[in-house]
C-alpha positions as CSV (number, residue, x, y, z in Angstrom):
1,M,15.2,-21.5,-16.7
2,S,12.7,-23.8,-18.4
3,A,10.8,-26.7,-16.8
4,T,12.8,-29.1,-18.9
5,A,16.0,-27.8,-17.4
6,T,15.0,-28.3,-13.8
7,T,16.3,-31.0,-11.5
8,K,14.4,-34.3,-11.1
9,A,13.4,-33.2,-7.6
10,T,11.9,-30.0,-9.0
11,E,9.9,-32.0,-11.5
12,T,8.0,-33.6,-8.7
13,L,6.8,-30.1,-7.6
14,I,6.1,-28.6,-11.0
15,G,2.9,-29.6,-12.7
16,T,0.8,-28.1,-15.5
17,T,-2.0,-25.6,-15.4
18,A,-3.8,-25.3,-18.7
19,G,-7.0,-23.3,-19.2
20,K,-9.7,-25.3,-21.1
21,G,-12.7,-23.1,-20.2
22,F,-14.5,-23.5,-16.9
23,T,-17.5,-25.8,-16.7
24,R,-20.0,-27.0,-14.1
25,D,-18.2,-30.4,-14.2
26,A,-15.0,-28.5,-13.3
27,A,-16.7,-26.9,-10.4
28,L,-18.0,-30.2,-9.1
29,A,-14.5,-31.8,-9.5
30,A,-13.0,-28.9,-7.5
31,K,-15.6,-29.3,-4.8
32,A,-14.9,-33.1,-4.6
33,A,-11.2,-32.4,-4.3
34,G,-11.9,-30.0,-1.5
35,A,-13.8,-32.6,0.3
36,G,-10.7,-34.8,0.4
37,L,-8.8,-31.8,1.8
38,R,-11.5,-31.2,4.4
39,D,-11.4,-34.8,5.5
40,A,-7.6,-34.9,5.8
41,P,-6.3,-34.6,9.3
42,G,-5.3,-31.1,10.4
43,Q,-1.7,-32.3,10.7
44,T,-1.8,-33.1,7.0
45,R,-3.1,-29.7,6.0
46,A,-0.4,-28.1,8.2
47,A,2.3,-30.3,6.6
48,I,1.2,-29.3,3.1
49,L,1.8,-25.6,4.1
50,R,5.2,-26.4,5.6
51,D,6.2,-28.3,2.5
52,L,4.9,-25.4,0.3
53,A,7.0,-23.0,2.3
54,A,10.0,-25.1,1.9
55,A,9.4,-25.4,-1.9
56,L,9.3,-21.7,-2.3
57,E,12.7,-21.4,-0.6
58,R,14.3,-23.8,-3.1
59,E,16.7,-22.1,-5.6
60,D,15.5,-24.2,-8.5
61,V,11.8,-23.5,-7.8
62,R,12.6,-19.8,-7.3
63,A,14.4,-19.6,-10.6
64,I,11.3,-20.8,-12.4
65,V,9.0,-18.4,-10.6
66,F,11.4,-15.4,-11.0
67,A,11.7,-16.2,-14.7
68,A,8.0,-16.3,-15.1
69,N,7.6,-13.0,-13.1
70,A,10.3,-11.3,-15.2
71,R,8.3,-12.2,-18.3
72,D,5.2,-10.7,-16.7
73,V,7.0,-7.5,-15.7
74,E,8.5,-7.1,-19.2
75,E,5.1,-7.4,-20.8
76,A,3.5,-5.2,-18.3
77,R,6.0,-2.4,-18.8
78,A,5.3,-2.5,-22.5
79,E,1.5,-2.3,-21.8
80,A,2.1,0.6,-19.3
81,A,4.2,2.5,-21.8
82,K,1.2,2.3,-24.2
83,G,-1.2,3.5,-21.5
84,A,-2.9,0.1,-21.5
85,L,-2.0,-0.8,-17.9
86,A,-2.3,1.3,-14.8
87,P,1.0,2.2,-13.1
88,A,-0.4,0.9,-9.8
89,L,-0.8,-2.6,-11.2
90,L,2.7,-2.6,-12.6
91,N,4.0,-1.6,-9.1
92,R,2.3,-4.5,-7.5
93,L,3.5,-7.1,-10.0
94,G,7.1,-7.8,-9.0
95,I,8.1,-10.7,-6.8
96,D,11.6,-11.1,-5.4
97,A,13.5,-13.1,-2.9
98,K,12.3,-10.9,0.0
99,K,8.6,-11.5,-1.0
100,M,9.2,-15.2,-1.4
101,S,10.7,-15.4,2.0
102,A,7.8,-13.5,3.5
103,L,5.4,-15.9,1.8
104,S,7.2,-18.9,3.3
105,D,7.1,-17.2,6.7
106,G,3.4,-16.6,6.4
107,L,2.7,-20.2,5.4
108,R,4.6,-21.4,8.4
109,Q,2.5,-19.1,10.6
110,L,-0.6,-20.7,9.2
111,A,0.8,-24.2,9.7
112,A,1.7,-23.4,13.3
113,M,-1.8,-22.2,14.2
114,T,-4.3,-24.4,16.1
115,D,-6.4,-26.2,13.5
116,L,-9.7,-24.3,13.4
117,V,-11.6,-27.0,11.5
118,G,-13.7,-29.3,13.7
119,Q,-13.5,-27.0,16.8
120,V,-16.4,-27.2,19.2
121,T,-17.4,-23.7,20.0
122,L,-20.5,-24.5,22.0
123,R,-21.5,-27.7,23.8
124,R,-24.9,-27.8,25.5
125,E,-26.9,-30.5,27.3
126,L,-30.5,-30.0,26.3
127,D,-31.6,-32.9,28.5
128,D,-30.2,-36.1,29.8
129,G,-28.5,-37.9,26.9
130,L,-29.3,-35.1,24.5
131,I,-26.1,-33.1,23.6
132,L,-25.9,-30.2,21.2
133,E,-22.6,-29.0,19.7
134,R,-21.7,-26.2,17.4
135,V,-18.7,-27.2,15.3
136,T,-16.6,-25.3,12.8
137,C,-16.3,-26.5,9.3
138,P,-15.0,-25.2,5.9
139,L,-17.2,-23.2,3.6
140,G,-16.4,-25.7,0.8
141,L,-15.6,-24.2,-2.6
142,I,-14.6,-20.5,-2.8
143,G,-13.8,-18.3,-5.8
144,V,-11.3,-15.5,-5.4
145,V,-10.6,-12.8,-8.1
146,F,-7.6,-10.7,-7.2
147,E,-5.3,-8.1,-8.5
148,A,-1.8,-8.1,-10.1
149,R,0.0,-9.4,-7.0
150,P,1.3,-12.9,-7.6
151,D,2.2,-13.3,-4.0
152,A,-1.6,-13.0,-3.2
153,L,-2.1,-16.3,-4.9
154,I,0.1,-18.1,-2.4
155,Q,-1.5,-16.3,0.5
156,I,-5.1,-17.0,-0.6
157,A,-4.3,-20.7,-1.4
158,G,-2.5,-21.1,1.9
159,I,-5.5,-20.0,3.9
160,A,-7.9,-22.1,1.8
161,L,-5.7,-25.2,2.2
162,R,-5.3,-24.7,6.0
163,T,-9.1,-24.5,6.4
164,G,-10.0,-27.4,4.1
165,N,-11.5,-25.3,1.4
166,A,-11.1,-25.8,-2.4
167,A,-10.3,-22.6,-4.2
168,L,-10.9,-21.2,-7.7
169,L,-8.4,-18.4,-8.3
170,K,-8.3,-15.7,-10.9
171,G,-5.4,-13.3,-10.8
172,G,-4.8,-10.3,-13.1
173,R,-3.9,-11.1,-16.7
174,E,-0.7,-9.1,-16.2
175,A,0.5,-11.8,-13.7
176,R,-0.5,-14.8,-15.6
177,H,2.9,-16.4,-16.1
178,S,3.8,-15.9,-12.4
179,N,0.4,-17.2,-11.2
180,R,0.8,-20.3,-13.4
181,A,4.3,-21.1,-12.1
182,L,3.1,-20.7,-8.5
183,T,0.0,-22.8,-9.0
184,D,2.2,-25.5,-10.5
185,V,4.3,-25.6,-7.3
186,I,1.1,-25.8,-5.2
187,H,-0.1,-28.7,-7.3
188,G,3.2,-30.6,-6.9
189,V,3.0,-30.3,-3.1
190,L,-0.6,-31.5,-3.1
191,R,0.3,-34.5,-5.2
192,S,3.1,-35.3,-2.8
193,H,0.5,-35.6,0.0
194,E,-1.9,-37.6,-2.3
195,I,-4.4,-34.7,-2.4
196,D,-6.2,-34.0,-5.7
197,P,-4.6,-30.9,-7.2
198,Q,-8.0,-29.8,-8.4
199,A,-8.5,-28.4,-4.9
200,V,-6.7,-25.3,-6.2
201,V,-7.8,-24.2,-9.7
202,L,-6.2,-21.4,-11.6
203,L,-8.8,-19.8,-13.9
204,S,-7.6,-18.6,-17.3
205,D,-9.7,-15.5,-18.2
206,R,-12.7,-13.3,-17.5
207,A,-14.9,-15.9,-19.3
208,D,-14.0,-18.4,-16.6
209,V,-14.9,-15.9,-13.9
210,E,-18.3,-15.3,-15.5
211,A,-18.8,-19.1,-15.6
212,V,-17.9,-19.4,-11.9
213,L,-20.4,-16.7,-11.0
214,Q,-23.2,-18.9,-12.4
215,Q,-22.2,-21.9,-10.1
216,D,-24.6,-21.1,-7.2
217,G,-25.2,-24.2,-5.2
218,I,-21.7,-25.4,-5.9
219,V,-19.5,-22.4,-5.1
220,E,-20.1,-21.1,-1.6
221,L,-18.5,-17.7,-1.6
222,I,-16.9,-15.3,-4.1
223,V,-14.2,-13.0,-2.8
224,A,-14.0,-10.0,-5.2
225,R,-10.8,-7.9,-5.0
226,G,-10.5,-4.9,-7.3
227,S,-12.0,-1.7,-8.3
228,T,-15.4,-0.6,-7.0
229,E,-16.8,-1.0,-10.5
230,F,-15.6,-4.6,-10.8
231,V,-16.9,-5.5,-7.3
232,N,-20.3,-4.0,-8.2
233,H,-20.3,-6.0,-11.4
234,V,-19.6,-9.3,-9.5
235,Q,-22.3,-8.6,-7.0
236,K,-24.9,-7.9,-9.7
237,S,-23.9,-11.0,-11.7
238,T,-24.3,-13.8,-9.3
239,R,-26.5,-15.3,-6.6
240,I,-23.5,-16.5,-4.7
241,P,-22.6,-14.5,-1.6
242,V,-19.8,-12.0,-2.4
243,M,-17.2,-10.8,0.0
244,A,-16.0,-7.4,-1.2
245,H,-12.5,-6.2,-1.2
246,A,-13.0,-2.9,-3.0
247,A,-11.3,0.5,-3.1
248,G,-9.0,1.5,-0.2
249,I,-9.7,5.2,0.2
250,C,-8.0,5.6,3.6
251,H,-7.5,8.8,5.6
252,L,-5.0,10.0,8.2
253,Y,-6.5,12.7,10.4
254,L,-4.2,15.1,12.2
255,H,-6.1,16.2,15.3
256,Q,-5.2,19.5,16.9
257,A,-3.4,17.6,19.6
258,A,-1.2,15.6,17.2
259,D,2.5,15.4,17.9
260,P,4.3,16.8,14.9
261,G,7.1,14.3,14.8
262,M,4.7,11.4,15.1
263,A,2.3,12.9,12.5
264,A,5.1,13.2,10.0
265,A,6.4,9.6,10.5
266,L,2.9,8.1,10.4
267,A,2.0,10.1,7.2
268,L,5.2,9.0,5.5
269,D,4.8,5.3,6.5
270,S,1.1,5.3,5.7
271,K,1.7,6.6,2.2
272,M,5.1,5.6,1.0
273,T,6.0,2.1,2.3
274,Y,3.8,0.8,-0.5
275,P,1.8,3.6,-2.3
276,A,0.0,1.0,-4.5
277,A,-1.4,-0.9,-1.5
278,C,-5.1,-0.6,-0.6
279,N,-4.1,0.3,3.0
280,A,-2.1,3.3,1.9
281,I,-3.6,6.7,2.7
282,E,-5.1,8.8,-0.1
283,T,-6.2,11.8,1.9
284,L,-4.6,13.6,4.9
285,L,-7.1,15.7,7.0
286,W,-5.8,18.3,9.3
287,D,-7.4,20.4,12.1
288,V,-7.3,24.1,12.6
289,G,-4.7,24.1,15.4
290,A,-2.7,21.2,13.9
291,E,-0.5,23.4,11.7
292,A,2.8,22.2,13.3
293,A,1.8,18.6,12.6
294,L,0.8,19.5,9.0
295,D,4.1,21.4,8.4
296,A,6.1,18.4,9.6
297,S,4.1,16.0,7.5
298,V,4.3,18.2,4.3
299,L,8.0,18.5,4.7
300,S,8.5,14.7,5.1
301,L,6.1,13.8,2.3
302,S,7.6,16.4,-0.1
303,A,11.1,15.1,0.6
304,A,9.9,11.6,-0.3
305,G,8.7,12.8,-3.7
306,V,4.9,12.7,-3.0
307,E,2.7,14.9,-5.2
308,L,0.6,16.9,-2.8
309,R,-2.8,18.3,-3.8
310,G,-4.4,20.8,-1.3
311,C,-7.7,22.3,-0.6
312,Q,-8.0,26.1,-0.7
313,A,-7.1,26.5,3.0
314,T,-4.1,24.1,2.6
315,R,-2.8,26.0,-0.4
316,A,-3.1,29.3,1.5
317,R,-0.4,27.9,3.7
318,Y,1.4,26.1,0.8
319,P,0.8,28.1,-2.4
320,D,3.0,25.8,-4.5
321,L,0.7,22.8,-4.0
322,L,-1.5,21.6,-6.8
323,P,-5.2,22.4,-6.2
324,A,-7.3,19.5,-5.1
325,T,-10.7,19.0,-6.8
326,E,-13.8,17.3,-5.5
327,A,-12.9,14.2,-7.5
328,D,-9.7,13.9,-5.4
329,W,-11.5,13.1,-2.3
330,D,-13.0,10.0,-3.9
331,T,-9.8,8.8,-5.7
332,E,-7.7,5.8,-4.8
333,Y,-4.4,7.0,-6.4
334,G,-2.3,3.8,-5.8
335,A,0.7,6.1,-6.4
336,P,2.8,8.7,-4.6
337,V,-0.1,11.2,-4.7
338,L,-1.9,12.6,-1.6
339,S,-4.7,15.1,-1.2
340,L,-4.8,17.4,1.9
341,R,-7.8,19.0,3.4
342,Q,-8.4,21.3,6.4
343,V,-11.3,20.5,8.7
344,S,-12.7,22.6,11.5
345,G,-12.5,19.8,14.1
346,I,-13.2,16.1,14.7
347,E,-16.9,16.2,13.7
348,E,-16.0,17.6,10.3
349,A,-13.3,15.0,9.9
350,L,-15.8,12.3,10.7
351,A,-18.3,13.7,8.2
352,H,-15.6,13.8,5.5
353,I,-14.6,10.2,6.2
354,A,-18.2,9.0,6.2
355,R,-18.9,10.7,2.9
356,H,-15.6,9.8,1.0
357,G,-14.1,6.8,2.8
358,S,-14.4,3.2,1.6
359,R,-14.8,1.6,5.1
360,H,-11.3,0.1,4.8
361,T,-8.9,1.7,7.3
362,E,-8.9,5.1,9.0
363,A,-6.5,6.6,11.5
364,I,-6.2,9.6,13.9
365,V,-3.1,11.1,15.3
366,T,-3.7,12.8,18.7
367,S,-2.5,12.8,22.3
368,D,-6.1,13.7,23.3
369,Q,-7.6,10.4,24.6
370,A,-11.2,11.7,24.5
371,A,-10.8,12.6,20.8
372,A,-9.2,9.2,20.1
373,R,-12.2,7.5,21.8
374,R,-14.6,9.5,19.8
375,F,-12.8,8.7,16.5
376,L,-12.5,5.0,17.3
377,T,-16.2,4.8,18.3
378,A,-17.7,6.8,15.5
379,V,-15.8,5.8,12.3
380,D,-17.5,3.0,10.4
381,A,-14.6,1.1,8.9
382,A,-13.0,-2.3,9.1
383,G,-10.0,-0.9,10.8
384,V,-9.9,2.2,12.9
385,Y,-6.5,3.2,14.4
386,H,-5.1,5.7,16.9
387,N,-1.5,6.8,16.5
388,A,-0.7,3.9,14.1
389,S,0.0,3.6,10.4
390,T,-2.9,2.5,8.2
391,R,-0.4,0.0,6.6
392,F,-0.9,-2.3,9.6
393,A,-4.2,-3.4,8.0
394,D,-2.8,-6.7,6.8
395,G,-3.3,-10.4,7.7
396,Y,0.4,-11.1,8.0
397,R,0.9,-8.1,10.4
398,Y,-2.2,-9.1,12.4
399,G,-0.7,-12.6,12.9
400,L,-3.2,-14.3,10.7
401,G,-0.4,-15.8,8.5
402,A,-2.0,-14.2,5.4
403,E,-5.3,-12.9,4.2
404,V,-7.8,-13.8,1.5
405,G,-8.6,-10.1,1.2
406,I,-9.5,-7.1,3.3
407,S,-13.3,-7.2,3.5
408,T,-15.0,-3.8,3.5
409,D,-18.3,-5.6,4.1
410,K,-19.8,-6.4,7.5
411,L,-20.9,-10.0,6.8
412,H,-19.5,-12.6,6.9
413,A,-16.1,-11.3,7.8
414,R,-14.6,-7.8,8.1
415,G,-11.0,-6.4,7.7
416,P,-8.1,-8.8,6.9
417,V,-9.8,-12.1,6.4
418,G,-7.7,-15.0,7.7
419,A,-8.4,-18.6,8.3
420,D,-11.5,-18.0,10.5
421,G,-13.1,-16.0,7.7
422,L,-13.3,-19.1,5.5
423,L,-15.1,-21.2,8.1
424,T,-18.7,-21.6,9.0
425,Y,-20.3,-24.0,11.5
426,R,-22.8,-26.8,11.8
427,W,-25.0,-27.9,14.7
428,L,-24.6,-31.5,15.7
429,L,-27.2,-33.1,18.0
430,R,-26.7,-36.5,19.6
431,G,-29.7,-38.1,21.4
432,Q,-31.1,-41.5,22.4
433,G,-34.5,-41.4,20.7
434,H,-35.6,-38.1,22.1
435,L,-38.9,-36.7,20.8
436,T,-39.9,-33.0,20.6
437,A,-43.4,-34.0,21.6
438,D,-42.1,-34.7,25.1
439,Y,-41.2,-31.1,25.8
440,G,-43.3,-28.0,26.3
441,P,-45.6,-26.3,28.8
442,G,-46.8,-28.8,31.4
443,A,-44.4,-31.4,30.0
444,R,-40.7,-32.1,30.3
445,R,-38.4,-29.1,30.7
446,F,-35.1,-28.5,28.9
447,K,-32.0,-28.4,31.0
448,H,-30.0,-26.1,28.7
449,L,-26.8,-26.7,30.6
450,D,-23.6,-25.4,29.0
451,L,-20.7,-27.9,29.0
452,S,-17.0,-27.6,28.5
453,T,-15.8,-27.2,24.9
454,D,-12.1,-28.1,25.7
455,T,-12.2,-31.1,23.3
456,T,-12.5,-31.2,19.5
457,T,-15.4,-33.2,18.1
458,T,-14.6,-36.6,16.5
459,T,-17.9,-37.1,14.8
460,D,-18.6,-35.7,11.3
């Protein structure tokens, strides 16, 4: 269906998104639009998300999005056939009614959350009539570069809108038609609420990204989602703070006290519910003494069509497996491929994860609580799980509504980054002519009395 064939109601939602080369003026315009979003009441930002959720459920809007996505998929298949596109990117590209419904559900989760903007997180009486507050506020203008998942555009934009941030978005070129159609829907909803649609900007190409990276002082944060090489390039190319969502080399460790049935189920879920996802496991570690759990896992994974690559000890038990190389331990397959390695115990498992993991998500399967505590304490990753699938590393599953990305950094946010990850705070001080010269040794003393933070500040 073309835009000219839509109903009149649809035309109020669909706008135009044309790339003209990103400039400093464009960055300033986006930041100004974000200020309007920031200053809007929290109820307005929530209403925008509810209306966007409703728009994505409309059959006429879905027809446009699905047609755009079908075009992307067709072009991507041709590219993949020529070897010009990784199969993992093709696997992430499709969007259907189920995904659209999940997006609407996530947007409604965000809308239903308590508004985090303008929350007083500390109120302290420094002295009589001198009140200090720490108040949450948006970062301002963020830039997000993400992979070939068009549904990620809605998730990222939804969190930005809920928190009063303007967003510069660059998806993969293989999803350009889908991203354009979805951005047009967002723009239509923003216009219906009299919010400048420049609060959400779809960047056209890599040149636009390079231009954004030079906008320090205007753009507050870059979220880089992609390969380790790409994230490293972004970090080296800008003075803007970068939140990294890099490779997801995740492990499932079968401790000697692992239950075989649980191990098999967790291995299958962690790998095969979405092999292209960054929270899918790429390596399965197994203890000496965990042979029963290994056997159950290998049987389950093989039946699901997973290509298994084993170390020498693993292949001694399963001679038909392909041999794993040193490169396999550092590879994010993004496909139904899994490497297996025997370890001598939990300390060797921890050492392997420390050397080869990407600090994304790691899991142990065991009924030994002491081993579980050791694993949970020692592993340096954004998510560390006991007897749970690594696929739970997701903003929607965490109840965040969605995620901007899964940060493998430690500052300013870590793991699935939801609404709170796009906020900072300011210190507001209200006095009555108070002077610092009046305080100090032998002079007036501060009270430093903490007060209730039950109410939201009303003063900008």
